[in-house]
C-alpha positions in Angstrom: -2.2 14.7 -43.6 -3.6 17.4 -41.5 -0.2 19.0 -41.2 1.1 18.6 -44.7 1.8 21.5 -47.1 -1.0 20.3 -49.3 -3.6 20.6 -46.6 -2.1 24.2 -45.6 -2.6 25.3 -49.1 -6.2 24.3 -49.1 -6.8 26.0 -45.8 -5.2 29.1 -46.6 -7.2 29.2 -50.0 -10.4 28.3 -48.6 -10.0 30.2 -45.2 -12.7 32.3 -43.7 -11.3 34.6 -40.8 -13.7 36.4 -38.5 -13.3 38.8 -35.4 -14.7 37.3 -32.5 -15.9 39.3 -29.4 -16.4 37.7 -25.7 -19.5 35.6 -25.8 -19.6 35.2 -29.6 -20.3 31.4 -30.9 -18.9 29.6 -34.0 -20.8 26.6 -35.3 -19.5 23.9 -37.1 -20.8 20.5 -38.6 -18.8 17.2 -38.7 -17.4 17.9 -42.2 -15.5 21.0 -41.7 -11.9 21.1 -41.4 -11.0 24.1 -38.9 -7.9 25.4 -36.8 -7.6 28.3 -34.6 -3.9 28.7 -35.1 -1.4 27.7 -37.6 -0.3 23.8 -37.1 3.5 24.3 -37.0 5.9 22.0 -35.2 6.2 22.4 -31.6 3.8 23.0 -28.8 0.4 24.7 -29.9 -0.7 27.7 -27.9 -3.4 27.1 -25.6 -6.6 29.0 -25.1 -9.6 29.0 -23.3 -12.7 27.6 -25.3 -16.1 25.9 -24.4 -17.5 23.2 -26.7 -21.0 21.8 -26.9 -21.9 18.8 -29.4 -25.3 18.6 -30.4 -26.4 15.2 -31.8 -29.9 13.5 -32.4 -30.9 10.9 -29.7 -30.8 8.3 -32.4 -27.3 9.4 -33.7 -24.8 5.9 -34.0 -21.5 5.6 -33.9 -19.1 5.8 -37.2 -16.5 3.7 -35.9 -14.6 3.9 -39.6 -14.5 7.5 -39.4 -13.2 7.6 -36.1 -10.3 5.0 -36.9 -9.3 7.1 -40.0 -8.8 10.1 -37.6 -6.8 8.1 -35.3 -3.6 8.5 -36.9 -3.7 12.4 -37.3 -4.2 12.3 -33.4 -1.0 10.2 -32.6 0.8 12.4 -35.1 -0.2 15.9 -33.6 0.1 14.4 -30.0 -3.2 14.9 -29.0 -3.9 14.3 -25.1 -7.0 12.8 -23.6 -9.0 15.9 -23.7 -9.1 15.1 -27.9 -9.7 11.4 -27.4 -13.6 11.9 -27.0 -14.3 10.1 -30.4 -12.0 7.2 -29.5 -13.7 6.7 -25.8 -17.4 7.4 -26.1 -18.1 4.0 -28.0 -16.5 0.9 -29.3 -18.5 -0.5 -31.7 -19.8 0.5 -35.2 -23.5 1.5 -34.9 -23.9 1.9 -31.4 -26.3 4.4 -30.1 -23.9 7.5 -28.9 -26.5 8.2 -26.1 -26.2 4.4 -24.9 -22.4 5.0 -24.0 -21.3 4.3 -20.6 -19.9 7.9 -20.4 -23.6 9.2 -20.1 -24.7 6.7 -17.6 -25.1 9.3 -14.7 -26.1 12.4 -16.8 -28.2 10.8 -19.9 -31.4 12.5 -18.7 -29.9 15.8 -18.3 -28.4 15.8 -21.6 -31.4 15.1 -23.5 -33.4 18.2 -24.9 -37.1 17.4 -25.3 -38.4 17.8 -29.0 -41.9 19.3 -29.6 -43.8 17.4 -32.5 
């Protein structure tokens, strides 16, 4: 469990801490467990952040991975902001770019790739 003493021990022993300045960016991949504050009981302090997700145009939905995250979302009480993975697609293997969430913005979201 994300908020368990076992995971806390792993996070503490493997932790990397950086000093960020206004305008700095941190890039993570989907395999990184990260946190910006201690996961203790009670409300979590909020901060302003800007998040961008980059994916290949042919990326497909991994329903199994999302379903494994759902119990943690429920336990930690994440609201609608954190349910993006649950809302973007519904079926295993769907093309993420075909999600109805992108119907009005799909063309703006694609970055041309030079071959």
